[in-house]
N, CA and C atoms as a LAMMPS dump frame, in Angstrom:
ITEM: TIMESTEP
0
ITEM: NUMBER OF ATOMS
642
ITEM: BOX BOUNDS ff ff ff
-5.0000000000000000e+02 5.0000000000000000e+02
-5.0000000000000000e+02 5.0000000000000000e+02
-5.0000000000000000e+02 5.0000000000000000e+02
ITEM: ATOMS id mol type element x y z
1 1 1 N 1.03 -1.203 0.35
2 1 2 C 0.109 0.227 -0.36
3 1 3 C 0.885 0.805 -0.149
4 2 1 N 0.549 2.29 -0.639
5 2 2 C 0.321 3.313 -0.372
6 2 3 C 0.675 4.012 -0.061
7 3 1 N 2.268 4.92 0.516
8 3 2 C 2.111 6.578 1.674
9 3 3 C 0.535 7.031 1.043
10 4 1 N 0.145 7.873 1.883
11 4 2 C -0.61 8.574 1.306
12 4 3 C -0.635 9.686 0.917
13 5 1 N -0.225 10.193 -0.673
14 5 2 C 0.059 11.75 -1.149
15 5 3 C -0.996 12.961 -0.857
16 6 1 N -0.608 14.073 -0.718
17 6 2 C -1.476 14.621 -0.454
18 6 3 C -1.99 14.929 -2.269
19 7 1 N -1.154 15.254 -3.164
20 7 2 C -1.307 15.217 -4.789
21 7 3 C -1.072 14.095 -5.201
22 8 1 N -1.609 14.481 -6.166
23 8 2 C -1.926 12.939 -7.12
24 8 3 C -2.413 13.521 -8.895
25 9 1 N -0.87 13.265 -9.152
26 9 2 C -1.337 13.657 -10.666
27 9 3 C -0.981 13.036 -11.852
28 10 1 N -1.843 12.897 -12.631
29 10 2 C -2.673 12.34 -13.821
30 10 3 C -2.192 12.226 -14.936
31 11 1 N -1.251 11.898 -15.833
32 11 2 C -1.237 11.682 -17.609
33 11 3 C -2.358 11.544 -18.064
34 12 1 N -2.838 11.357 -18.953
35 12 2 C -4.39 11.275 -19.548
36 12 3 C -4.567 10.367 -20.75
37 13 1 N -4.056 10.819 -21.821
38 13 2 C -3.604 9.604 -22.375
39 13 3 C -3.269 7.577 -22.53
40 14 1 N -4.245 7.162 -22.505
41 14 2 C -3.321 5.393 -21.66
42 14 3 C -3.61 5.096 -20.929
43 15 1 N -4.139 6.355 -19.919
44 15 2 C -3.727 6.517 -18.247
45 15 3 C -5.471 6.196 -18.015
46 16 1 N -5.672 7.539 -17.971
47 16 2 C -7.566 7.6 -17.874
48 16 3 C -8.476 8.105 -19.349
49 17 1 N -7.962 8.119 -20.358
50 17 2 C -8.448 8.247 -21.808
51 17 3 C -8.157 7.758 -22.859
52 18 1 N -9.37 6.61 -23.333
53 18 2 C -8.481 5.975 -25.029
54 18 3 C -8.957 7.294 -25.871
55 19 1 N -8.02 7.436 -26.184
56 19 2 C -8.095 8.492 -27.373
57 19 3 C -7.279 8.137 -29.016
58 20 1 N -7.078 6.403 -28.52
59 20 2 C -5.958 6.327 -29.555
60 20 3 C -6.96 5.919 -30.678
61 21 1 N -7.765 5.831 -30.958
62 21 2 C -9.047 5.524 -32.253
63 21 3 C -9.058 7.125 -32.842
64 22 1 N -8.914 8.03 -31.379
65 22 2 C -9.291 9.591 -33.535
66 22 3 C -7.442 9.502 -32.786
67 23 1 N -6.416 9.252 -32.326
68 23 2 C -5.376 9.596 -32.928
69 23 3 C -5.379 8.996 -34.513
70 24 1 N -5.222 7.674 -34.012
71 24 2 C -4.701 6.423 -35.465
72 24 3 C -5.896 7.355 -36.597
73 25 1 N -7.24 7.429 -36.125
74 25 2 C -7.695 7.991 -37.661
75 25 3 C -7.363 9.677 -37.408
76 26 1 N -7.059 11.094 -37.015
77 26 2 C -6.586 11.433 -37.53
78 26 3 C -4.906 11.092 -38.354
79 27 1 N -4.473 10.23 -37.545
80 27 2 C -3.357 10.325 -38.652
81 27 3 C -2.989 9.914 -40.214
82 28 1 N -4.085 8.766 -39.975
83 28 2 C -4.181 8.245 -41.789
84 28 3 C -4.677 9.144 -42.432
85 29 1 N -5.623 9.938 -41.97
86 29 2 C -6.438 10.632 -42.913
87 29 3 C -4.856 12.141 -43.371
88 30 1 N -4.098 11.993 -42.491
89 30 2 C -3.023 13.024 -42.596
90 30 3 C -2.038 12.48 -43.618
91 31 1 N -1.796 11.27 -43.354
92 31 2 C -1.305 10.036 -44.467
93 31 3 C -1.759 10.685 -45.613
94 32 1 N -2.996 9.897 -45.811
95 32 2 C -3.856 9.809 -47.294
96 32 3 C -3.288 11.363 -47.9
97 33 1 N -3.852 12.281 -47.138
98 33 2 C -3.209 13.623 -47.605
99 33 3 C -1.652 13.742 -48.556
100 34 1 N -1.214 13.28 -47.952
101 34 2 C 0.259 13.408 -49.063
102 34 3 C 0.173 11.711 -49.069
103 35 1 N -0.689 11.599 -49.871
104 35 2 C -0.309 9.885 -49.896
105 35 3 C 1.403 9.215 -49.853
106 36 1 N 0.567 9.734 -49.025
107 36 2 C 1.917 7.555 -47.588
108 36 3 C 1.03 6.56 -47.786
109 37 1 N 1.729 5.695 -46.798
110 37 2 C 0.963 4.874 -46.794
111 37 3 C 0.747 4.736 -45.633
112 38 1 N -0.441 4.037 -45.057
113 38 2 C -0.677 3.972 -44.009
114 38 3 C -0.446 3.484 -43.599
115 39 1 N -1.192 4.021 -42.327
116 39 2 C -0.178 2.832 -40.819
117 39 3 C -1.073 2.342 -40.107
118 40 1 N -0.842 1 -39.352
119 40 2 C -1.207 0.297 -38.92
120 40 3 C -2.002 0.382 -37.532
121 41 1 N -3.161 -0.266 -36.48
122 41 2 C -3.533 0.359 -35.127
123 41 3 C -1.917 0.749 -33.885
124 42 1 N -1.619 -0.961 -34.947
125 42 2 C -0.435 -1.22 -33.754
126 42 3 C 1.05 0.329 -32.954
127 43 1 N 1.238 0.095 -34.969
128 43 2 C 1.913 1.283 -35.644
129 43 3 C 2.395 2.297 -34.568
130 44 1 N 0.687 2.569 -34.536
131 44 2 C 1.02 3.893 -33.981
132 44 3 C 0.684 4.471 -32.785
133 45 1 N -0.207 3.531 -32.564
134 45 2 C -0.23 3.145 -30.898
135 45 3 C 1.207 3.292 -30.298
136 46 1 N 2.323 2.02 -30.218
137 46 2 C 3.331 2.986 -30.261
138 46 3 C 3.823 3.804 -30.152
139 47 1 N 4.198 4.574 -31.063
140 47 2 C 4.536 6.475 -32.061
141 47 3 C 3.479 7.159 -30.698
142 48 1 N 3.141 6.923 -29.913
143 48 2 C 2.019 8.702 -29.549
144 48 3 C 2.435 8.461 -28.032
145 49 1 N 2.404 9.641 -28.32
146 49 2 C 2.646 9.916 -25.85
147 49 3 C 4.068 11.246 -25.807
148 50 1 N 4.649 10.998 -27.525
149 50 2 C 6.048 12.363 -26.853
150 50 3 C 5.112 13.774 -27.827
151 51 1 N 4.101 13.887 -27.972
152 51 2 C 3.572 15.24 -28.693
153 51 3 C 3.273 14.931 -30.393
154 52 1 N 2.001 15.775 -30.393
155 52 2 C 1.84 15.435 -32.183
156 52 3 C 2.721 15.938 -32.234
157 53 1 N 3.453 16.557 -32.429
158 53 2 C 4.298 16.95 -33.776
159 53 3 C 5.515 15.718 -34.175
160 54 1 N 6.366 14.995 -33.15
161 54 2 C 6.909 14.139 -32.791
162 54 3 C 6.059 12.442 -33.349
163 55 1 N 4.861 12.504 -33.214
164 55 2 C 4.557 11.438 -33.645
165 55 3 C 3.765 11.873 -35.285
166 56 1 N 4.41 12.976 -35.535
167 56 2 C 3.883 12.512 -37.203
168 56 3 C 5.155 13.307 -38.197
169 57 1 N 5.974 13.517 -37.047
170 57 2 C 7.992 13.448 -37.744
171 57 3 C 7.966 12.517 -39.016
172 58 1 N 8.843 10.88 -37.756
173 58 2 C 8.939 10.03 -38.685
174 58 3 C 7.982 9.196 -39.399
175 59 1 N 6.768 9.862 -39.71
176 59 2 C 6.134 9.161 -41.154
177 59 3 C 5.88 10.334 -42.252
178 60 1 N 5.554 11.397 -41.543
179 60 2 C 5.951 12.643 -43.076
180 60 3 C 6.958 12.463 -43.678
181 61 1 N 8.193 13.082 -42.152
182 61 2 C 9.712 14.02 -41.784
183 61 3 C 8.954 15.908 -42.072
184 62 1 N 10.289 15.773 -41.684
185 62 2 C 10.272 17.009 -41.368
186 62 3 C 9.993 18.525 -42.138
187 63 1 N 10.478 17.853 -43.806
188 63 2 C 9.676 19.347 -44.889
189 63 3 C 8.576 19.716 -44.999
190 64 1 N 7.663 18.936 -44.946
191 64 2 C 5.892 18.82 -45.055
192 64 3 C 5.222 18.781 -43.625
193 65 1 N 6.144 19.505 -41.636
194 65 2 C 5.769 18.824 -41.121
195 65 3 C 4.723 19.855 -40.451
196 66 1 N 4.889 21.016 -40.959
197 66 2 C 4.388 22.057 -40.593
198 66 3 C 2.61 22.449 -41.246
199 67 1 N 3.475 21.841 -42.245
200 67 2 C 0.867 20.984 -43.188
201 67 3 C 0.924 20.417 -42.654
202 68 1 N 1.603 19.223 -42.523
203 68 2 C 0.712 17.617 -41.715
204 68 3 C 0.546 17.398 -41.031
205 69 1 N 0.882 18.925 -39.8
206 69 2 C 0.066 19.664 -38.726
207 69 3 C -0.816 19.871 -38.363
208 70 1 N -1.341 20.748 -39.401
209 70 2 C -2.429 21.529 -39.904
210 70 3 C -3.345 20.687 -40.137
211 71 1 N -2.792 19.727 -40.888
212 71 2 C -4.006 18.921 -41.276
213 71 3 C -4.907 18.2 -40.17
214 72 1 N -3.82 17.597 -39.276
215 72 2 C -3.939 16.571 -38.665
216 72 3 C -4.717 17.075 -37.489
217 73 1 N -4.235 18.309 -37.086
218 73 2 C -4.667 19.657 -35.273
219 73 3 C -6.594 19.384 -36.74
220 74 1 N -6.912 19.549 -37.223
221 74 2 C -8.221 20.194 -37.804
222 74 3 C -8.995 18.704 -37.944
223 75 1 N -8.289 17.866 -38.01
224 75 2 C -9.59 16.614 -38.264
225 75 3 C -9.2 15.787 -36.873
226 76 1 N -8.213 16.326 -35.671
227 76 2 C -8.273 15.513 -35.167
228 76 3 C -9.473 16.444 -33.803
229 77 1 N -9.484 17.367 -33.737
230 77 2 C -10.528 18.602 -33.139
231 77 3 C -11.906 17.951 -33.335
232 78 1 N -12.388 16.706 -34.294
233 78 2 C -13.244 16.786 -34.809
234 78 3 C -13.392 15.298 -34.071
235 79 1 N -12.253 13.803 -34.698
236 79 2 C -11.99 13.456 -33.828
237 79 3 C -11.92 12.52 -33.006
238 80 1 N -11.675 13.742 -31.816
239 80 2 C -11.365 13.462 -30.722
240 80 3 C -13.49 13.289 -29.914
241 81 1 N -13.866 13.943 -30.238
242 81 2 C -15.221 13.54 -29.775
243 81 3 C -15.917 12.282 -30.758
244 82 1 N -15.692 12.712 -31.428
245 82 2 C -16.024 11.274 -31.741
246 82 3 C -15.589 9.315 -31.21
247 83 1 N -14.345 9.509 -30.828
248 83 2 C -14.268 8.242 -31.523
249 83 3 C -12.699 8.021 -30.031
250 84 1 N -13.528 9.222 -28.525
251 84 2 C -12.316 8.63 -27.614
252 84 3 C -13.341 8.436 -26.306
253 85 1 N -11.994 7.758 -25.744
254 85 2 C -13.733 7.213 -24.587
255 85 3 C -12.809 6.916 -23.114
256 86 1 N -13.388 7.258 -22.224
257 86 2 C -12.037 6.786 -21.343
258 86 3 C -12.614 4.997 -20.479
259 87 1 N -11.029 5.168 -20.065
260 87 2 C -10.994 3.802 -19.42
261 87 3 C -12.194 2.867 -18.517
262 88 1 N -12.337 2.223 -19.019
263 88 2 C -13.733 1.778 -17.941
264 88 3 C -12.998 2.033 -15.963
265 89 1 N -13.794 2.654 -15.276
266 89 2 C -13.956 3.341 -13.814
267 89 3 C -13.147 4.23 -13.635
268 90 1 N -12.745 4.542 -14.884
269 90 2 C -11.842 6.153 -14.556
270 90 3 C -13.013 7.643 -14.035
271 91 1 N -13.817 7.407 -14.388
272 91 2 C -14.367 8.263 -13.819
273 91 3 C -14.744 8.045 -12.365
274 92 1 N -14.443 7.184 -11.413
275 92 2 C -15.281 6.382 -10.897
276 92 3 C -13.759 6.406 -9.591
277 93 1 N -13.056 5.948 -9.749
278 93 2 C -11.943 6.362 -9.229
279 93 3 C -11.524 8.043 -9.222
280 94 1 N -11.443 9.585 -10.175
281 94 2 C -11.213 10.14 -10.171
282 94 3 C -12.577 11.234 -9.071
283 95 1 N -13.693 10.319 -8.917
284 95 2 C -14.991 10.366 -7.704
285 95 3 C -14.894 10.321 -6.612
286 96 1 N -14.15 9.297 -6.098
287 96 2 C -13.642 8.709 -5.269
288 96 3 C -12.165 9.695 -4.688
289 97 1 N -11.261 10.289 -5.071
290 97 2 C -10.611 10.595 -5.115
291 97 3 C -11.041 11.988 -5.088
292 98 1 N -12.071 12.678 -5.318
293 98 2 C -11.77 13.394 -5.148
294 98 3 C -12.841 13.826 -3.655
295 99 1 N -13.627 12.961 -3.649
296 99 2 C -14.268 12.971 -2.84
297 99 3 C -13.434 12.84 -0.628
298 100 1 N -12.409 12.32 -1.46
299 100 2 C -11.309 11.669 -0.325
300 100 3 C -10.295 12.68 0.257
301 101 1 N -10.755 14.146 -0.634
302 101 2 C -9.357 15.665 -0.384
303 101 3 C -8.373 15.183 -0.96
304 102 1 N -8.206 14.375 -1.837
305 102 2 C -6.612 14.083 -2.785
306 102 3 C -6.664 15.604 -3.633
307 103 1 N -5.513 16.221 -3.914
308 103 2 C -5.59 18.108 -4.726
309 103 3 C -5.241 16.486 -6.45
310 104 1 N -6.084 17.236 -7.693
311 104 2 C -5.59 16.015 -8.739
312 104 3 C -5.425 16.829 -9.891
313 105 1 N -3.784 16.539 -10.024
314 105 2 C -3.625 17.882 -11.257
315 105 3 C -3.071 16.259 -12.75
316 106 1 N -3.333 17.188 -13.913
317 106 2 C -2.89 16.903 -15.371
318 106 3 C -1.757 17.24 -15.352
319 107 1 N -0.795 16.334 -16.078
320 107 2 C 0.243 16.441 -17.309
321 107 3 C 0.614 15.745 -17.773
322 108 1 N 0.213 16.191 -18.867
323 108 2 C 0.234 15.658 -20.38
324 108 3 C 1.531 16.065 -21.132
325 109 1 N 1.735 15.728 -22.393
326 109 2 C 2.632 15.45 -23.891
327 109 3 C 1.313 16.066 -24.744
328 110 1 N -0.37 16.469 -24.29
329 110 2 C -0.577 16.246 -25.493
330 110 3 C -0.998 18.125 -25.876
331 111 1 N -1.148 18.453 -26.6
332 111 2 C -1.153 19.746 -26.414
333 111 3 C -2.491 20.33 -25.883
334 112 1 N -2.023 21.993 -25.505
335 112 2 C -3.227 22.067 -24.736
336 112 3 C -4.777 21.832 -25.195
337 113 1 N -4.705 22.738 -26.333
338 113 2 C -6.149 22.734 -27.172
339 113 3 C -6.72 22.06 -26.429
340 114 1 N -6.082 20.069 -27.256
341 114 2 C -6.926 19.076 -26.887
342 114 3 C -6.792 18.048 -25.977
343 115 1 N -6.144 18.49 -25.525
344 115 2 C -6.433 18.047 -24.003
345 115 3 C -7.449 18.555 -22.944
346 116 1 N -7.708 19.978 -23.035
347 116 2 C -8.943 20.413 -22.264
348 116 3 C -9.867 19.731 -23.121
349 117 1 N -10.619 20.299 -24.598
350 117 2 C -11.387 19.255 -25.649
351 117 3 C -11.511 18.237 -24.375
352 118 1 N -10.616 17.207 -25.041
353 118 2 C -10.695 15.791 -24.549
354 118 3 C -11.441 15.982 -22.81
355 119 1 N -10.897 16.721 -21.856
356 119 2 C -11.457 16.394 -19.93
357 119 3 C -13.117 17.178 -20.779
358 120 1 N -13.01 18.171 -21.473
359 120 2 C -14.183 18.601 -21.293
360 120 3 C -15.769 18.558 -21.497
361 121 1 N -15.374 17.306 -22.985
362 121 2 C -16.198 16.918 -23.867
363 121 3 C -16.665 15.013 -22.824
364 122 1 N -15.551 14.64 -22.253
365 122 2 C -15.446 13.535 -21.348
366 122 3 C -16.359 13.28 -19.8
367 123 1 N -16.284 15.019 -19.535
368 123 2 C -16.885 15.503 -18.171
369 123 3 C -15.565 15.219 -17.405
370 124 1 N -14.598 15.912 -17.199
371 124 2 C -14.216 15.379 -16.447
372 124 3 C -12.678 16.999 -15.628
373 125 1 N -13.248 18.077 -16.46
374 125 2 C -13.308 19.516 -15.56
375 125 3 C -13.245 19.373 -14.286
376 126 1 N -14.527 19.077 -13.92
377 126 2 C -15.129 18.674 -12.436
378 126 3 C -13.955 18.273 -11.409
379 127 1 N -12.837 17.574 -11.637
380 127 2 C -12.173 16.803 -10.948
381 127 3 C -11.727 17.103 -10.848
382 128 1 N -10.516 18.05 -11.632
383 128 2 C -9.465 18.432 -11.701
384 128 3 C -9.046 20.039 -11.477
385 129 1 N -7.853 19.958 -10.404
386 129 2 C -7.757 21.307 -10.091
387 129 3 C -6.466 22.401 -10.203
388 130 1 N -6.47 21.502 -11.423
389 130 2 C -5.134 21.989 -12.357
390 130 3 C -4.295 20.776 -13.535
391 131 1 N -4.02 21.817 -14.949
392 131 2 C -4.048 21.685 -16.075
393 131 3 C -3.162 22.271 -16.927
394 132 1 N -1.928 21.378 -16.902
395 132 2 C -0.35 21.781 -17.435
396 132 3 C 0.167 20.98 -18.723
397 133 1 N 0.349 20.819 -19.919
398 133 2 C 0.518 20.46 -20.502
399 133 3 C 1.955 21.159 -21.076
400 134 1 N 2.72 19.956 -22.04
401 134 2 C 4.721 20.67 -22.381
402 134 3 C 4.043 20.809 -23.159
403 135 1 N 3.236 21.334 -24.62
404 135 2 C 3.18 22.84 -25.327
405 135 3 C 3.956 23.691 -24.64
406 136 1 N 3.213 24.344 -22.644
407 136 2 C 3.607 25.273 -22.395
408 136 3 C 4.565 25.512 -21.885
409 137 1 N 6.035 24.656 -21.598
410 137 2 C 6.673 23.963 -21.127
411 137 3 C 7.74 24.16 -22.047
412 138 1 N 9.391 24.267 -21.596
413 138 2 C 10.434 24.769 -22.751
414 138 3 C 10.967 22.888 -22.381
415 139 1 N 10.523 21.534 -21.78
416 139 2 C 11.011 20.874 -21.722
417 139 3 C 10.306 19.594 -22.055
418 140 1 N 9.09 18.447 -22.635
419 140 2 C 8.86 17.735 -22.437
420 140 3 C 8.551 16.115 -21.985
421 141 1 N 7.953 15.312 -21.079
422 141 2 C 8.414 13.842 -20.226
423 141 3 C 9.372 13.38 -21.184
424 142 1 N 9.679 12.519 -21.155
425 142 2 C 10.21 12.139 -19.955
426 142 3 C 11.178 13.279 -18.82
427 143 1 N 11.143 14.605 -19.254
428 143 2 C 12.162 15.238 -18.41
429 143 3 C 10.84 15.21 -17.339
430 144 1 N 11.383 16.154 -16.406
431 144 2 C 11.05 16.291 -14.754
432 144 3 C 10.303 17.585 -14.532
433 145 1 N 10.138 17.812 -15.31
434 145 2 C 9.766 20.386 -14.924
435 145 3 C 8.326 20.084 -15.515
436 146 1 N 7.451 19.548 -16.061
437 146 2 C 5.809 19.84 -15.745
438 146 3 C 5.242 19.436 -14.609
439 147 1 N 6.144 18.121 -13.713
440 147 2 C 5.797 17.276 -12.631
441 147 3 C 6.71 18.649 -11.739
442 148 1 N 7.792 18.864 -11.429
443 148 2 C 8.379 19.97 -10.73
444 148 3 C 7.415 21.802 -10.802
445 149 1 N 7.364 21.9 -11.585
446 149 2 C 5.776 23.008 -12.476
447 149 3 C 4.355 22.473 -11.023
448 150 1 N 3.994 21.346 -11.235
449 150 2 C 2.69 21.63 -10.323
450 150 3 C 3.339 21.099 -9.548
451 151 1 N 3.867 20.483 -8.749
452 151 2 C 4.619 20.319 -7.464
453 151 3 C 4.401 22.163 -7.233
454 152 1 N 4.587 22.733 -7.963
455 152 2 C 5.061 24.227 -7.395
456 152 3 C 3.775 24.71 -7.095
457 153 1 N 2.784 24.676 -7.905
458 153 2 C 2.17 24.928 -7.997
459 153 3 C 1.551 25.452 -7.155
460 154 1 N 1.707 24.073 -6.03
461 154 2 C 0.299 23.623 -4.784
462 154 3 C 1.283 23.698 -3.932
463 155 1 N 2.66 24.09 -3.697
464 155 2 C 3.379 23.278 -3.073
465 155 3 C 3.761 22.635 -1.93
466 156 1 N 3.969 21.669 -2.693
467 156 2 C 3.001 19.983 -2.145
468 156 3 C 5.175 19.14 -2.662
469 157 1 N 5.344 18.934 -1.715
470 157 2 C 7.113 18.238 -1.16
471 157 3 C 6.692 17.271 -2.346
472 158 1 N 7.711 15.993 -3.059
473 158 2 C 7.643 15.445 -4.463
474 158 3 C 7.173 13.479 -3.375
475 159 1 N 7.892 13.514 -1.875
476 159 2 C 7.687 12.891 -0.881
477 159 3 C 6.558 12.75 -0.895
478 160 1 N 5.435 13.268 -1.026
479 160 2 C 3.666 14.054 -0.711
480 160 3 C 2.821 13.692 -1.866
481 161 1 N 3.492 13.408 -3.071
482 161 2 C 3.732 13.788 -4.572
483 161 3 C 3.275 12.162 -5.3
484 162 1 N 2.353 11.853 -5.835
485 162 2 C 2.069 10.255 -6.732
486 162 3 C 1.846 10.512 -7.725
487 163 1 N 2.46 10.534 -8.737
488 163 2 C 2.26 10.707 -10.187
489 163 3 C 2.06 8.682 -11.045
490 164 1 N 0.381 8.705 -11.81
491 164 2 C -0.16 7.938 -12.219
492 164 3 C 0.489 8.363 -13.83
493 165 1 N 0.526 7.548 -14.476
494 165 2 C 0.939 7.162 -16.057
495 165 3 C 0.347 5.393 -16.48
496 166 1 N 1.457 6.257 -18.133
497 166 2 C 1.958 4.66 -18.951
498 166 3 C 2.624 4.199 -19.185
499 167 1 N 3.169 5.027 -19.243
500 167 2 C 4.644 5.167 -20.839
501 167 3 C 6.058 4.927 -19.861
502 168 1 N 6.597 3.949 -20.201
503 168 2 C 7.909 3.743 -20.38
504 168 3 C 8.075 5.403 -19.904
505 169 1 N 8.287 6.229 -20.179
506 169 2 C 8.374 8.093 -20.422
507 169 3 C 7.934 8.985 -19.353
508 170 1 N 6.526 8.035 -18.371
509 170 2 C 6.053 8.306 -17.33
510 170 3 C 7.006 8.287 -16.098
511 171 1 N 7.935 6.613 -16.516
512 171 2 C 7.747 5.81 -15.364
513 171 3 C 9.36 6.98 -15.084
514 172 1 N 10.308 7.358 -16.582
515 172 2 C 11.079 7.465 -15.767
516 172 3 C 11.212 9.856 -16.228
517 173 1 N 9.543 10.544 -15.762
518 173 2 C 9.939 12.001 -15.439
519 173 3 C 9.563 11.859 -13.8
520 174 1 N 8.564 9.914 -13.804
521 174 2 C 8.361 10.169 -12.06
522 174 3 C 9.624 10.2 -11.358
523 175 1 N 10.46 9.209 -11.821
524 175 2 C 11.535 8.886 -11.503
525 175 3 C 12.761 10.452 -10.939
526 176 1 N 12.897 10.655 -11.711
527 176 2 C 13.547 12.401 -11.854
528 176 3 C 12.967 13.183 -11.315
529 177 1 N 11.323 13.685 -10.442
530 177 2 C 11.084 14.427 -10.157
531 177 3 C 11.515 13.908 -8.735
532 178 1 N 11.488 12.48 -8.25
533 178 2 C 11.273 12.039 -7.567
534 178 3 C 10.082 11.777 -6.536
535 179 1 N 9.358 11.368 -7.656
536 179 2 C 7.853 11.087 -6.377
537 179 3 C 7.367 9.732 -7.045
538 180 1 N 6.701 9.154 -6.323
539 180 2 C 5.709 7.813 -6.423
540 180 3 C 5.434 8.006 -7.624
541 181 1 N 5.489 6.74 -8.477
542 181 2 C 5.539 6.577 -9.83
543 181 3 C 4.569 5.325 -10.056
544 182 1 N 3.146 4.657 -10.193
545 182 2 C 2.058 3.913 -10.8
546 182 3 C 2.18 3.891 -12.532
547 183 1 N 2.349 2.666 -12.976
548 183 2 C 1.937 2.791 -14.224
549 183 3 C 0.715 1.63 -14.667
550 184 1 N -0.289 2.407 -15.689
551 184 2 C -1.07 1.166 -15.643
552 184 3 C -1.065 0.786 -16.679
553 185 1 N -0.848 -0.618 -17.053
554 185 2 C -0.117 -1.239 -18.027
555 185 3 C -1.598 -1.157 -19.31
556 186 1 N -2.194 0.013 -19.641
557 186 2 C -2.947 0.344 -21.175
558 186 3 C -2.912 1.417 -22.033
559 187 1 N -1.396 1.833 -21.623
560 187 2 C -1.184 2.788 -22.978
561 187 3 C -0.34 1.78 -24.051
562 188 1 N 0.649 2.635 -24.206
563 188 2 C 2.245 2.795 -25.992
564 188 3 C 2.448 1.807 -25.023
565 189 1 N 3.051 1.954 -24.088
566 189 2 C 4.617 0.758 -23.486
567 189 3 C 4.172 -0.437 -23.51
568 190 1 N 4.585 -1.203 -24.048
569 190 2 C 4.488 -3.037 -23.291
570 190 3 C 5.541 -3.258 -22.687
571 191 1 N 5.151 -4.025 -21.343
572 191 2 C 4.921 -4.347 -19.794
573 191 3 C 6.609 -4.744 -20.014
574 192 1 N 7.451 -5.21 -20.937
575 192 2 C 9.153 -4.541 -20.876
576 192 3 C 9.701 -3.679 -20.563
577 193 1 N 9.131 -2.782 -21.36
578 193 2 C 9.253 -1.045 -21.779
579 193 3 C 9.402 -0.924 -20.026
580 194 1 N 7.836 -1.096 -19.285
581 194 2 C 8.351 -0.332 -18.279
582 194 3 C 8.272 -1.188 -17.259
583 195 1 N 8.689 -2.482 -16.855
584 195 2 C 9.419 -3.257 -16.287
585 195 3 C 10.25 -2.186 -16.419
586 196 1 N 11.21 -2.511 -17.452
587 196 2 C 12.887 -1.784 -17.252
588 196 3 C 13.264 -0.681 -16.221
589 197 1 N 11.528 0.104 -16.212
590 197 2 C 12.627 1.668 -15.691
591 197 3 C 12.338 1.374 -14.436
592 198 1 N 11.367 0.91 -13.68
593 198 2 C 11.413 -0.083 -12.917
594 198 3 C 9.822 1.206 -11.264
595 199 1 N 9.288 1.505 -11.877
596 199 2 C 8.455 2.243 -11.368
597 199 3 C 7.581 1.849 -9.835
598 200 1 N 7.909 3.037 -9.234
599 200 2 C 7.492 1.828 -7.617
600 200 3 C 5.453 0.865 -7.513
601 201 1 N 5.08 0.932 -8.204
602 201 2 C 4.205 -0.048 -9.237
603 201 3 C 3.75 0.111 -10.108
604 202 1 N 3.48 -1.149 -10.789
605 202 2 C 2.472 -1.345 -12.078
606 202 3 C 0.596 -1.962 -12.068
607 203 1 N -0.062 -0.632 -12.687
608 203 2 C -1.124 -1.694 -12.356
609 203 3 C -1.568 -2.439 -13.392
610 204 1 N -3.001 -3.014 -13.637
611 204 2 C -3.319 -3.793 -14.955
612 204 3 C -4.442 -3.038 -15.887
613 205 1 N -5.352 -2.002 -14.574
614 205 2 C -6.549 -1.38 -14.757
615 205 3 C -6.235 0.241 -13.399
616 206 1 N -6.539 1.279 -14.393
617 206 2 C -6.413 2.968 -13.621
618 206 3 C -7.734 2.263 -11.787
619 207 1 N -8.487 1.563 -11.774
620 207 2 C -9.467 0.724 -10.697
621 207 3 C -8.497 0.391 -9.922
622 208 1 N -7.482 -0.666 -9.999
623 208 2 C -6.177 -1.208 -9.112
624 208 3 C -5.528 0.251 -7.996
625 209 1 N -5.412 1.512 -8.686
626 209 2 C -4.79 2.212 -8.136
627 209 3 C -5.894 2.529 -6.492
628 210 1 N -7.492 2.243 -6.942
629 210 2 C -7.351 2.238 -5.338
630 210 3 C -7.309 1.573 -4.402
631 211 1 N -7.214 0.545 -4.725
632 211 2 C -6.141 -0.325 -3.837
633 211 3 C -5.035 -0.849 -3.33
634 212 1 N -4.078 0.599 -4.096
635 212 2 C -2.755 1.22 -3.544
636 212 3 C -3.023 1.977 -2.489
637 213 1 N -4.244 2.628 -2.726
638 213 2 C -3.777 3.958 -1.433
639 213 3 C -5.514 3.677 0.107
640 214 1 N -5.856 2.513 -0.46
641 214 2 C -6.902 2.56 0.188
642 214 3 C -7.138 1.094 1.521
């Protein structure tokens, strides 16, 4: 069981939200516009987590990236509303944590605009005290800056903070920030990648977080 934190920070994609169908749809739409080969769900899923510019770059190339991002983001604004879903029991977890008095924040490499679309569309806004995305920072995860800024916002020490993510880069960011880290295996990283980073806890379902806390 975890020592009770004062602050719990969540990643979004792959942790609380399954936006993979929307991402796959938008990326393949963009590739089609450039007459490039469409990619499999698995290939795209494995590329997610670093921000949309780094998602597109390996498939599109540097020269066409600006135009590709414009096409991708225009399509994605609609796709998020049609093809994104909460993981089972995610809202229940947030509701119970809120009832228990925890401060709850979001740390995402997804651009702020799209993170807020997702949060509003899926009815999560009331559960979060603070949302911070890497597009407004100098560094993105696995750099610890985003977690450090959130802790500073709440004046909470690393020892009183818990970070919940789904990728090896989340485990790296948590370790570098000196916070306790839980990784849920519903995201882009496979179990071997996660295990290699040695996070504090690995769970298969977001609802298992409650068993660690209560």
